[in-house]
Backbone as CSV, one residue per row, in Angstrom:
resi,resn,N_x,N_y,N_z,CA_x,CA_y,CA_z,C_x,C_y,C_z
1,MET,0.887,-1.207,0.001,-0.058,0.040,-0.056,0.834,1.181,0.031
2,PRO,0.546,2.251,-0.793,1.455,3.444,-0.878,1.297,4.078,0.464
3,THR,2.530,4.714,0.964,2.542,5.473,2.253,2.013,6.628,2.100
4,ALA,1.011,7.140,2.895,0.525,8.485,2.909,1.212,9.308,4.117
5,LEU,1.761,10.405,3.833,2.460,11.169,4.949,1.650,12.537,5.285
6,LEU,1.268,12.742,6.563,0.799,14.052,6.888,1.730,14.736,7.803
7,ALA,2.027,15.950,7.354,3.010,16.812,8.231,2.286,18.081,8.616
8,ALA,2.670,18.624,9.718,1.886,19.934,10.079,2.830,20.698,10.974
9,ASN,2.759,21.822,10.876,3.704,22.755,11.774,2.841,23.953,12.240
10,ALA,1.814,23.523,13.045,1.060,24.526,13.762,0.386,23.799,14.913
11,THR,0.035,24.578,15.930,-0.874,24.127,17.022,-2.261,24.176,16.818
12,ARG,-2.983,22.974,16.479,-4.349,23.057,15.931,-4.752,21.686,16.025
13,LYS,-5.962,21.476,15.836,-6.742,19.995,15.733,-7.021,19.690,14.226
14,PHE,-6.740,18.410,13.948,-7.249,17.916,12.668,-8.223,16.742,13.080
15,PHE,-9.417,16.848,12.237,-10.392,15.955,12.620,-10.923,15.174,11.267
16,PHE,-10.456,13.899,11.025,-10.787,13.259,9.860,-12.025,12.416,10.246
17,ASP,-13.072,12.487,9.235,-14.126,11.720,9.366,-13.899,10.267,8.943
18,PRO,-14.579,9.427,9.172,-14.198,7.843,8.789,-14.168,7.971,7.210
19,GLY,-13.019,7.506,6.797,-12.761,7.751,5.391,-12.471,6.173,4.774
20,PHE,-12.087,6.248,3.566,-11.742,4.902,2.950,-10.472,5.052,2.057
21,ILE,-9.386,4.254,2.455,-8.027,4.436,1.562,-7.891,3.141,1.280
22,GLU,-7.797,2.685,-0.107,-7.545,1.439,-0.601,-8.201,0.380,0.034
23,GLY,-9.544,0.621,0.328,-10.286,-0.591,0.905,-10.124,-0.791,2.314
24,ARG,-9.484,0.296,3.133,-9.267,0.273,4.556,-10.163,1.530,5.200
25,ASP,-11.059,1.130,6.073,-11.650,2.223,6.804,-10.813,2.746,7.910
26,PHE,-10.750,4.144,8.201,-10.058,4.304,9.328,-10.612,5.763,9.705
27,SER,-10.328,6.247,11.132,-10.621,7.449,11.501,-9.478,7.985,12.433
28,LEU,-9.444,9.320,12.270,-8.243,10.012,13.007,-8.626,11.322,13.767
29,SER,-8.290,11.435,15.031,-8.470,12.722,15.827,-7.161,13.001,16.219
30,LEU,-6.525,13.983,15.591,-4.977,14.351,16.011,-4.864,15.847,16.595
31,ARG,-4.042,15.938,17.470,-3.725,17.178,17.936,-2.106,17.459,17.396
32,VAL,-1.840,18.546,16.914,-0.572,18.706,16.332,0.044,20.018,16.901
33,THR,1.299,19.812,17.447,2.118,20.844,17.878,3.504,20.731,17.295
34,GLY,4.053,21.698,16.830,5.410,21.689,16.212,5.417,20.853,15.088
35,GLY,6.157,19.809,14.900,6.310,19.043,13.656,5.690,17.672,14.042
36,VAL,4.598,17.148,13.245,4.094,15.895,13.561,4.107,15.095,12.260
37,SER,4.445,13.759,12.362,4.393,13.016,11.157,3.414,11.811,11.495
38,VAL,2.485,11.472,10.477,1.507,10.399,10.777,1.458,9.541,9.551
39,LEU,1.547,8.101,9.949,1.578,7.210,8.665,0.468,6.148,8.986
40,PRO,-0.360,5.876,7.976,-1.185,4.633,8.074,-0.506,3.424,8.200
41,THR,-1.014,2.490,8.902,-0.375,1.232,9.047,-1.155,0.058,8.381
42,GLU,-0.516,-1.006,8.482,-1.431,-2.173,7.703,-2.710,-2.328,8.221
43,GLY,-2.853,-2.196,9.677,-4.092,-2.408,10.263,-5.202,-1.314,10.190
44,GLY,-4.698,-0.112,9.454,-5.427,1.001,9.319,-5.286,2.085,10.420
45,PHE,-4.529,1.818,11.479,-4.268,2.676,12.644,-3.012,3.656,12.279
46,MET,-3.090,4.865,13.104,-2.054,5.814,12.734,-1.137,5.955,13.951
47,SER,0.148,5.929,13.720,1.036,6.198,14.666,1.532,7.565,14.456
48,GLU,2.002,8.086,15.562,2.533,9.565,15.694,3.797,9.609,16.300
49,GLU,4.713,10.521,15.944,5.879,10.840,16.466,5.985,12.349,16.835
50,ARG,6.376,12.851,18.113,6.542,14.185,18.428,7.850,14.308,18.920
51,GLY,8.526,15.446,18.775,9.672,15.934,19.214,9.495,16.609,20.611
52,LEU,10.233,16.569,21.453,10.185,17.261,22.802,10.147,18.497,22.575
53,PRO,9.296,19.498,23.239,9.210,20.706,23.405,10.652,21.237,23.839
54,ARG,10.976,22.569,23.393,12.229,22.899,23.640,12.128,24.385,24.330
55,ILE,13.024,24.902,24.945,13.052,26.206,25.565,12.948,27.192,24.463
56,GLY,11.949,28.119,24.594,11.742,29.230,23.670,10.473,28.731,22.871
57,ASP,10.117,27.597,22.782,8.805,26.958,21.983,7.515,27.405,22.915
58,PRO,6.460,27.777,22.016,5.250,28.019,22.680,4.732,26.827,23.551
59,ALA,4.308,26.764,24.620,3.698,25.892,25.375,2.419,25.175,24.606
60,PRO,2.279,23.932,24.496,1.201,23.378,23.695,-0.101,23.626,24.569
61,ASP,-1.058,24.204,24.004,-2.321,24.105,24.679,-3.165,22.983,24.656
62,PHE,-3.997,22.778,25.702,-4.691,21.517,25.602,-5.847,21.673,26.586
63,SER,-7.020,20.770,26.351,-7.942,20.488,27.390,-7.967,19.214,28.032
64,ALA,-8.427,19.274,29.230,-8.235,17.972,29.846,-9.354,18.006,31.197
65,VAL,-9.230,17.076,31.987,-10.007,16.867,33.157,-8.924,16.895,34.434
66,THR,-9.155,17.754,35.468,-8.288,17.646,36.621,-9.138,17.596,37.974
67,THR,-8.370,17.524,38.928,-9.090,17.452,40.343,-9.819,18.613,40.641
68,GLN,-9.805,19.592,40.065,-10.448,21.022,40.218,-11.269,21.457,39.051
69,HIS,-11.216,20.835,38.071,-12.138,21.260,36.821,-12.475,19.978,36.101
70,THR,-13.813,19.967,35.615,-14.401,18.960,34.886,-14.192,19.310,33.327
71,ASP,-13.932,20.625,33.005,-13.669,21.019,31.723,-12.422,22.182,31.686
72,PHE,-11.315,21.670,31.538,-10.022,22.391,31.805,-9.554,22.899,30.486
73,SER,-9.349,24.118,30.383,-8.389,24.691,29.154,-7.113,25.333,29.817
74,PHE,-5.885,24.797,29.363,-4.784,25.199,29.911,-4.516,26.696,29.769
75,SER,-4.747,27.257,28.556,-4.427,28.490,28.224,-5.448,29.475,29.003
76,ALA,-6.719,29.227,29.035,-7.473,30.067,29.953,-7.328,29.928,31.516
77,TRP,-6.892,28.817,31.792,-6.668,28.752,33.394,-5.316,29.387,33.638
78,GLN,-4.305,29.512,32.795,-3.063,30.069,33.121,-3.245,31.621,33.181
79,GLU,-4.117,32.043,32.403,-4.283,33.605,32.303,-2.915,34.304,32.103
80,GLN,-2.527,35.210,33.061,-1.205,35.928,32.793,-0.100,35.377,33.782
81,HIS,-0.215,34.247,34.187,0.547,33.828,35.275,1.845,32.930,34.826
82,TRP,2.739,32.979,35.597,3.813,31.774,35.184,3.208,30.498,35.795
83,VAL,3.714,29.435,35.218,3.184,28.143,35.433,4.365,27.008,35.581
84,VAL,4.153,26.319,36.597,5.054,24.955,36.682,4.178,23.931,36.633
85,LEU,4.481,23.238,35.434,3.630,21.855,35.050,4.679,20.763,35.221
86,PHE,4.155,19.931,36.037,5.133,18.778,36.280,4.399,17.528,36.300
87,SER,5.105,16.529,35.763,4.242,14.942,35.735,5.129,14.241,36.818
88,HIS,4.282,13.059,37.088,4.860,12.249,38.131,4.523,10.663,37.541
89,PRO,5.247,9.699,37.842,4.947,8.372,37.174,3.538,7.739,37.414
90,ALA,3.255,7.815,38.766,1.972,7.116,39.066,1.416,7.672,40.449
91,ASP,0.195,7.459,40.678,-0.455,7.819,41.892,-0.165,6.643,42.822
92,PHE,-0.247,7.027,44.337,-0.026,6.047,45.333,1.396,5.268,45.250
93,THR,2.274,6.190,44.735,3.717,5.668,44.842,4.565,6.405,45.723
94,PRO,5.473,6.001,46.478,6.288,6.621,47.413,6.956,7.890,47.151
95,VAL,7.628,7.992,46.067,8.512,9.126,45.708,7.572,10.305,45.301
96,CYS,6.542,9.974,44.539,5.572,10.913,43.941,4.879,11.538,45.183
97,THR,4.563,10.909,46.179,3.885,11.373,47.353,4.580,12.516,48.058
98,THR,6.068,12.114,48.194,6.732,13.144,48.950,6.897,14.162,47.933
99,GLU,6.968,14.017,46.715,7.049,15.409,45.846,5.816,16.319,45.914
100,LEU,4.647,15.566,45.910,3.468,16.427,46.072,3.368,17.025,47.287
101,VAL,3.758,16.463,48.570,3.890,17.173,49.679,4.737,18.292,49.568
102,ALA,5.923,18.104,48.832,7.104,19.224,49.042,6.480,20.450,48.100
103,PHE,5.761,20.068,46.987,5.210,21.315,46.239,4.094,21.904,47.029
104,ALA,3.199,21.133,47.792,2.103,21.953,48.607,2.698,22.667,49.613
105,GLN,4.053,22.369,50.375,4.536,23.131,51.393,5.003,24.423,50.871
106,LEU,5.453,24.561,49.703,5.890,25.671,49.021,4.798,26.511,48.142
107,TYR,3.654,26.002,48.184,2.684,26.533,47.303,2.441,27.997,47.434
108,ASP,2.336,28.461,48.795,2.117,29.950,49.146,3.339,30.685,48.490
109,GLN,4.538,30.150,48.709,5.685,30.983,48.158,5.588,31.116,46.575
110,PHE,5.156,30.045,45.932,5.075,30.097,44.397,3.882,31.135,44.192
111,ARG,2.839,31.123,44.911,1.708,31.927,44.536,2.065,33.482,44.750
112,GLN,3.016,33.720,45.812,3.371,35.227,45.996,4.343,35.594,44.984
113,ARG,5.026,34.725,44.175,5.587,34.951,42.971,4.879,35.011,41.784
114,GLY,3.484,34.832,41.909,2.538,34.897,40.705,2.794,33.516,39.729
115,VAL,3.062,32.320,40.523,3.340,31.170,39.900,2.107,30.113,40.098
116,LYS,1.666,29.515,39.151,0.476,28.464,39.363,1.313,27.098,39.151
117,LEU,0.906,26.258,39.971,1.293,24.821,40.028,0.379,24.023,39.349
118,ILE,0.434,22.966,38.642,-0.173,22.068,38.158,0.609,20.723,37.832
119,GLY,0.049,19.527,38.439,0.647,18.285,38.102,0.054,17.296,37.213
120,LEU,0.477,16.202,36.657,-0.049,15.364,35.842,0.520,13.989,36.063
121,SER,-0.304,12.990,35.857,0.239,11.630,35.460,-0.982,10.934,34.741
122,VAL,-0.502,9.690,34.357,-1.422,8.900,33.302,-2.473,8.176,34.146
123,ASP,-2.921,8.514,35.106,-3.944,7.929,35.994,-5.336,8.416,35.602
124,SER,-6.314,7.910,36.165,-7.625,8.418,36.036,-8.086,9.477,36.987
125,ILE,-8.958,10.144,36.826,-9.360,11.116,37.715,-10.048,10.587,39.200
126,HIS,-10.390,9.254,39.058,-10.737,8.665,40.462,-9.568,8.318,41.078
127,ALA,-8.517,7.786,40.585,-7.345,7.469,41.149,-6.609,8.672,41.870
128,HIS,-6.751,9.833,41.139,-6.156,11.129,41.657,-6.923,11.442,42.884
129,LEU,-8.144,11.505,42.939,-9.052,11.887,43.869,-8.812,10.983,45.190
130,ALA,-8.656,9.782,45.020,-8.508,8.701,46.219,-7.115,9.152,46.613
131,TRP,-6.067,9.321,45.875,-4.770,9.559,46.194,-4.603,10.829,46.991
132,LEU,-5.266,11.971,46.640,-5.261,13.251,47.220,-5.749,13.108,48.734
133,ARG,-6.904,12.276,48.726,-7.482,11.956,50.040,-6.727,11.189,50.918
134,ASN,-5.901,10.261,50.319,-5.130,9.519,51.243,-3.932,10.359,51.837
135,ILE,-3.376,11.331,50.933,-2.212,12.213,51.376,-2.980,13.211,52.460
136,HIS,-4.051,13.532,52.344,-4.575,14.459,53.398,-4.846,13.590,54.760
137,GLU,-5.176,12.596,54.531,-5.579,11.568,55.899,-4.241,11.101,56.506
138,LYS,-3.293,10.630,55.703,-2.167,9.897,56.200,-0.881,11.049,56.430
139,MET,-0.780,11.998,55.651,0.246,12.938,55.816,-0.112,14.260,56.342
140,GLY,-1.357,14.419,56.513,-2.006,15.756,57.020,-1.732,16.948,56.015
141,THR,-1.639,16.632,54.725,-1.459,17.763,53.829,-2.349,17.871,52.814
142,THR,-2.879,18.927,52.484,-4.026,19.207,51.393,-3.182,19.656,50.246
143,ILE,-3.496,18.836,49.182,-2.795,19.388,47.887,-3.790,20.548,47.374
144,PRO,-3.127,21.808,47.279,-4.033,22.851,46.767,-4.107,23.310,45.306
145,PHE,-3.338,22.542,44.597,-3.163,22.750,43.195,-3.791,21.709,42.236
146,PRO,-4.343,21.792,41.091,-4.940,20.746,40.275,-4.058,19.805,39.722
147,MET,-4.465,18.567,39.603,-3.842,17.433,38.999,-4.477,16.999,37.805
148,ILE,-3.800,16.902,36.712,-4.443,16.575,35.391,-4.634,15.037,35.507
149,ALA,-5.787,14.420,34.997,-5.920,13.084,34.861,-5.776,12.748,33.344
150,ASP,-4.663,12.164,32.927,-4.203,11.938,31.426,-4.138,10.434,31.190
151,ALA,-5.222,9.708,31.539,-5.281,8.235,31.309,-4.955,7.823,29.817
152,ASP,-5.248,8.812,28.956,-4.907,8.318,27.567,-3.751,8.971,27.083
153,MET,-2.894,9.537,27.850,-1.541,10.021,27.638,-1.739,11.107,26.623
154,ARG,-2.663,11.819,26.256,-2.687,12.674,25.244,-1.681,13.997,25.662
155,VAL,-1.827,14.534,26.698,-0.928,15.713,27.408,0.479,15.210,27.404
156,ALA,0.634,13.941,28.027,1.985,13.395,28.203,2.710,13.325,26.922
157,LYS,2.303,12.821,25.779,2.873,12.790,24.535,3.060,14.206,24.004
158,LEU,2.021,14.974,24.161,2.171,16.434,23.526,3.435,17.123,24.327
159,TYR,3.638,16.986,25.525,4.924,17.550,26.116,5.971,16.506,26.166
160,GLY,6.109,15.523,25.521,7.140,14.533,25.626,7.688,14.058,26.887
161,MET,6.562,13.813,27.644,6.828,13.077,29.016,6.899,11.812,29.028
162,ILE,6.713,10.971,28.011,6.931,9.387,28.093,8.122,9.228,27.255
163,HIS,9.085,8.609,27.940,10.429,8.144,27.547,10.328,6.717,27.423
164,PRO,10.175,6.093,26.239,9.981,4.660,26.269,11.189,3.690,26.840
165,ASN,12.353,4.283,26.784,13.529,3.683,27.336,13.346,3.539,28.939
166,ALA,12.691,4.404,29.396,12.573,4.554,30.860,11.295,3.734,31.400
167,SER,10.161,4.113,30.567,8.792,3.396,30.881,8.048,3.753,29.603
168,SER,7.254,2.744,29.085,6.276,3.079,27.928,5.037,3.401,28.506
169,THR,4.658,3.142,29.780,3.435,3.366,30.436,3.296,4.403,31.398
170,ALA,4.496,4.963,31.892,4.516,6.059,32.885,5.305,7.302,32.472
171,THR,5.027,8.449,32.897,5.697,9.723,32.463,6.946,9.651,33.467
172,VAL,7.994,10.280,33.014,9.189,10.519,33.696,8.775,11.830,34.583
173,ARG,9.676,12.282,35.412,9.501,13.269,36.203,9.974,14.507,35.503
174,ALA,9.061,15.117,34.560,9.283,16.203,33.821,8.921,17.588,34.544
175,VAL,9.477,18.607,34.250,9.095,19.912,34.814,9.289,20.919,33.688
176,PHE,8.166,21.714,33.625,8.145,22.666,32.533,7.951,24.115,33.119
177,ILE,8.740,25.080,32.875,8.481,26.314,33.731,8.130,27.220,32.377
178,ILE,6.944,27.849,32.486,6.074,28.538,31.263,5.725,29.935,31.654
179,ASP,6.175,30.856,30.994,6.053,32.253,31.318,4.513,32.777,30.868
180,PRO,4.287,34.045,31.296,2.986,34.569,31.058,2.565,34.716,29.718
181,LYS,3.504,34.611,28.714,3.152,34.575,27.329,3.124,33.288,26.756
182,ARG,3.084,32.367,27.601,3.019,30.743,27.238,4.022,30.302,26.584
183,VAL,5.409,30.749,26.776,6.532,30.358,26.301,7.231,29.521,27.270
184,ILE,7.798,28.255,26.760,8.597,27.464,27.547,9.786,27.992,27.983
185,ARG,10.205,28.468,29.274,11.466,29.080,29.531,12.430,28.165,30.081
186,ALA,11.997,27.121,30.635,13.060,25.947,31.300,12.259,24.812,31.298
187,LEU,12.993,23.620,31.146,12.600,22.268,31.357,13.635,21.350,32.005
188,VAL,13.175,20.589,32.977,14.139,19.613,33.571,13.264,18.159,33.614
189,TYR,14.329,17.203,33.359,13.627,15.839,33.315,14.561,15.088,34.366
190,TYR,13.725,14.517,35.302,14.262,13.521,36.462,13.941,12.188,36.002
191,PRO,14.761,11.196,36.266,14.235,9.705,36.106,13.495,9.308,37.240
192,LEU,12.897,8.378,36.922,11.810,7.610,37.822,12.037,7.438,39.181
193,ASN,13.379,7.204,39.552,13.979,6.772,40.824,14.486,7.867,41.635
194,ALA,14.591,9.186,41.002,15.057,10.116,41.903,14.130,11.406,41.994
195,GLY,13.651,11.683,43.318,12.810,12.708,43.613,13.314,14.051,43.177
196,ARG,12.445,15.088,42.800,12.937,16.509,42.517,13.200,17.205,43.824
197,ASN,14.254,18.113,43.398,14.372,19.187,44.463,13.486,20.394,44.249
198,VAL,12.557,20.525,44.984,11.375,21.499,44.815,11.809,22.922,45.084
199,ASP,12.776,22.914,46.056,13.574,24.318,46.495,14.269,24.808,45.255
200,GLU,14.924,23.838,44.498,15.661,24.260,43.106,14.746,24.864,41.978
201,ILE,13.519,24.061,41.972,12.612,24.604,41.043,12.225,25.922,41.409
202,PHE,11.766,26.233,42.613,11.467,27.694,43.084,12.423,28.654,42.934
203,ARG,13.877,28.080,43.049,14.932,29.212,42.838,14.937,29.266,41.457
204,LEU,14.799,28.422,40.552,14.989,28.575,39.079,13.820,29.628,38.627
205,VAL,12.547,29.339,39.058,11.437,30.326,38.559,11.880,31.718,39.232
206,THR,12.428,32.072,40.398,12.834,33.081,40.872,13.928,33.801,40.001
207,ALA,14.802,33.055,39.605,15.938,33.524,38.668,15.473,33.900,37.380
208,LEU,14.652,33.225,36.646,13.922,33.557,35.413,13.294,34.844,35.561
209,GLN,12.236,35.175,36.655,11.721,36.232,36.693,12.681,37.460,37.017
210,THR,13.498,37.102,37.673,14.662,38.425,38.122,15.378,38.709,36.597
211,THR,15.830,37.644,35.889,16.450,37.941,34.832,15.514,38.823,33.648
212,GLU,14.331,38.376,33.739,13.374,39.090,33.091,12.970,40.495,33.525
213,ARG,13.005,40.697,34.571,12.826,42.152,35.129,13.936,43.227,35.039
214,PHE,15.161,42.562,35.274,16.395,43.462,35.230,17.411,43.154,34.127
215,ALA,17.039,42.417,33.039,17.813,42.154,31.812,19.221,41.817,32.358
216,CYS,19.322,40.945,33.047,20.538,40.552,33.585,20.697,38.846,33.487
217,SER,21.750,38.363,34.038,21.770,36.990,34.138,22.047,36.511,35.709
218,THR,22.051,35.293,35.975,22.383,35.004,37.435,23.515,33.963,37.535
219,PRO,24.432,34.212,38.332,25.480,33.350,38.328,25.279,32.065,38.986
220,ALA,26.211,30.983,39.218,25.927,29.793,39.713,25.539,29.860,41.093
221,ASN,24.635,28.919,41.431,24.193,28.843,42.921,23.538,30.082,43.445
222,TRP,23.078,30.835,42.477,22.347,32.279,42.914,21.039,32.116,43.677
223,ARG,20.988,32.871,44.649,19.847,32.929,45.428,19.126,34.449,45.362
224,GLU,17.890,34.370,45.638,17.183,35.787,45.689,17.868,36.753,46.677
225,GLY,18.219,37.982,46.392,18.880,38.925,47.221,20.299,39.085,46.878
226,GLU,20.889,37.868,46.237,22.403,38.124,45.889,22.423,38.837,44.564
227,LYS,23.863,39.336,44.267,24.115,39.997,42.991,23.863,39.254,41.860
228,VAL,23.568,39.847,40.768,23.229,39.307,39.492,24.330,39.679,38.552
229,VAL,24.505,38.938,37.419,25.603,39.292,36.426,24.953,40.199,35.312
230,VAL,25.771,41.494,35.056,25.256,42.254,34.064,25.733,41.771,32.754
231,PRO,25.098,42.216,31.689,25.420,41.892,30.184,26.847,42.312,30.169
232,PRO,27.841,41.410,29.615,29.124,41.846,29.164,29.247,42.839,28.198
233,PRO,30.221,43.708,28.184,30.367,44.571,27.016,30.702,44.015,25.672
234,LYS,30.331,44.568,24.565,30.479,44.056,23.145,31.386,44.852,22.384
235,THR,31.898,45.980,22.726,32.809,46.823,22.087,33.900,47.562,22.955
236,VAL,35.074,48.074,22.493,36.021,48.658,23.179,35.268,49.725,24.089
237,GLN,34.524,50.526,23.477,33.659,51.667,24.146,32.943,51.220,25.336
238,GLU,32.372,49.970,25.105,31.353,49.630,26.176,32.289,48.962,27.387
239,VAL,33.488,48.525,27.040,34.491,48.066,28.067,34.752,49.139,29.062
240,ASP,35.193,50.315,28.362,35.394,51.504,29.199,34.337,51.927,30.141
241,GLN,33.206,51.948,29.296,31.891,52.576,30.151,31.406,51.483,31.266
242,ALA,31.559,50.302,31.065,31.333,49.288,32.125,32.297,49.541,33.243
243,LEU,33.612,49.467,33.002,34.524,49.656,34.031,34.407,50.819,34.783
244,ALA,33.800,51.969,34.219,33.574,53.292,34.946,32.578,53.259,36.036
245,LYS,31.743,52.231,35.854,30.522,52.131,36.756,30.941,51.693,38.207
246,THR,30.864,52.473,39.184,31.336,52.218,40.423,30.293,51.470,41.182
247,GLU,28.936,51.265,40.743,28.046,50.650,41.370,28.262,49.010,41.151
248,TYR,29.012,48.695,40.157,29.317,47.193,39.771,30.393,46.735,40.615
249,GLU,30.308,45.605,40.907,31.495,44.636,41.415,32.219,44.071,40.221
250,HIS,33.491,44.565,40.084,34.146,44.060,38.790,35.048,42.988,39.133
251,ARG,34.908,41.901,38.391,35.796,40.709,38.488,36.696,40.796,37.552
252,ASP,36.253,41.188,36.218,37.175,41.425,35.123,36.339,42.306,34.039
253,PHE,36.872,42.642,33.061,36.144,43.494,32.220,34.883,42.741,31.662
254,TYR,34.702,41.589,31.535,33.739,40.704,31.020,32.805,40.159,32.230
255,LEU,33.023,40.256,33.309,32.364,39.836,34.493,32.245,40.844,35.500
256,ALA,30.890,41.378,35.640,30.717,42.362,36.760,29.211,41.826,37.245
257,LEU,29.388,42.085,38.626,28.043,41.820,39.292,27.429,43.059,39.756
258,LYS,26.152,43.025,39.952,25.313,44.186,40.308,24.259,43.728,41.379
259,ASP,24.142,44.666,42.384,23.107,44.537,43.372,21.737,45.214,42.905
260,VAL,20.825,44.082,42.577,19.339,44.689,42.130,18.281,44.259,43.294
261,SER,18.783,43.945,44.508,17.907,43.839,45.640,17.430,45.207,46.275
262,LYS,18.319,46.304,46.018,17.820,47.520,46.506,17.582,48.320,45.474
263,PRO,16.443,49.116,45.506,16.124,50.212,44.520,17.040,51.173,44.349
264,ALA,17.412,51.682,43.279,18.122,52.802,43.182,17.514,54.165,43.607
265,ALA,18.348,55.013,44.392,17.639,56.184,44.945,17.414,57.246,43.794
266,SER,16.254,57.553,43.818,15.742,58.555,42.718,16.311,60.145,43.009
267,LYS,16.478,60.673,42.074,17.014,62.216,42.217,15.587,62.993,42.202
268,PRO,15.470,64.043,42.786,14.491,64.836,42.998,14.454,65.623,41.634
269,ALA,13.236,65.892,41.327,12.949,66.717,39.837,13.578,68.129,40.066
270,GLU,14.135,68.524,39.048,14.620,69.908,38.908,13.438,70.906,39.358
271,GLY,13.830,72.112,40.165,12.956,72.983,40.503,11.873,72.532,41.648
272,ALA,12.050,71.389,42.031,11.175,70.948,43.057,11.491,71.356,44.407
273,VAL,10.546,71.878,45.002,10.860,72.388,46.572,10.971,71.089,47.571
274,PRO,12.091,71.094,48.154,12.284,69.863,49.177,11.271,70.093,50.231
275,THR,10.967,68.784,50.643,9.906,68.718,51.705,10.658,68.961,53.025
276,PRO,10.310,69.949,54.020,11.121,70.126,55.160,10.853,68.991,56.122
277,ALA,12.009,68.711,56.713,12.124,67.619,57.683,11.130,67.885,58.859
278,VAL,10.424,66.779,59.389,9.463,66.839,60.353,10.265,66.527,61.709
279,ALA,10.523,67.400,62.735,11.027,66.790,63.865,10.128,65.839,64.602
280,PRO,10.780,64.616,65.035,9.847,63.647,65.680,9.261,64.213,67.028
281,VAL,8.025,63.798,67.330,7.361,64.232,68.493,8.159,63.336,69.519
282,ALA,8.419,64.272,70.585,9.060,63.531,71.908,8.145,62.872,72.570
283,LYS,8.464,61.621,73.076,7.454,60.880,73.858,7.718,61.327,75.418
284,PRO,6.467,61.372,76.106,6.612,61.782,77.436,7.444,60.803,78.455
285,ALA,8.351,61.356,79.185,9.023,60.489,79.960,8.247,59.302,80.819
286,GLU,8.812,58.171,80.876,7.810,56.998,81.563,8.159,57.294,83.064
287,SER,7.197,56.915,83.615,7.361,56.780,85.178,8.226,55.871,85.680
288,LYS,8.861,56.164,86.677,10.054,55.388,87.337,9.465,53.931,87.863
289,THR,8.244,53.982,87.923,7.751,52.808,88.450,7.202,51.807,87.377
290,SER,7.340,52.315,86.207,7.080,51.398,85.140,8.077,50.476,84.723
291,GLN,7.678,49.438,84.210,8.662,48.109,83.981,9.263,48.496,82.818
292,PRO,10.696,48.272,82.688,11.228,48.225,81.317,10.748,47.612,80.203
293,ALA,10.881,48.165,79.193,10.229,47.587,77.958,11.149,46.480,77.441
294,GLU,10.628,45.257,76.914,11.365,44.179,76.373,12.331,44.585,75.241
295,SER,13.459,44.180,75.094,14.234,44.484,74.002,13.568,43.767,72.566
296,ALA,13.572,44.628,71.679,12.955,44.309,70.348,13.724,43.041,69.905
297,SER,12.854,42.081,69.221,13.578,41.086,68.422,14.326,41.544,67.213
298,SER,15.436,40.865,67.126,16.082,41.132,65.785,15.776,40.293,64.765
299,ALA,14.844,39.504,64.894,14.422,38.488,63.826,13.745,39.251,62.768
């Protein structure tokens, strides 16, 4: 039978009504993101190959069922937030349970940074609900973020979470950090037998947001509040200009650090009348019989 090839390079759905090719009936419902090749087989079924999403690619949109939504649209749910999308191999497994608890413990910190969390595995919604209930009862932890039920592996395949050499029936521990424009900014893959460092995922999101805000880079092992790396000079003139900046910590002409944790003091506008200083109001002297105040905590 001649081989038919379908290739597409856009994010959209193709629906093929039941058709007839050389005496073989087939039907196909295909989501396409990036480059996808589809080939008819002898049995009339279609196989599909997808490349892994890469940094800088648009994050594939999808619809699904989650533990918090019966009709979930990823793009509508994301709105204008950062997102950490992570997969785990299976419900009711020990390492995955510790990871969900760890994400739940940092949930408020992620939210303070404008980051939404969402998990995924190729289990049913009923398995998800039972697992979350078990975690609440046995671990004392409520999972506050949605979990995608991806029993048909649609989303897992869309994001390249199935690695056949690791497992053909379970997702690896994938992490995708997606910015408010729905662009993949970072991705990390862990094997099935090594739990993720959720503190590092939070640090990575913080670094990405910092570099976005201040047009800089972050050095190795950077933590929030530490100095960042300024862009290196590209011309002889820029070298002289960079070395003249006293607010930089110069290691060499190509490596300089800058403190972005403190806002730069703004100069008063020309012609502005300075506001007179107001003398503090003196407090009345305390009675000698009063107890001495406790020293303020330095915490």
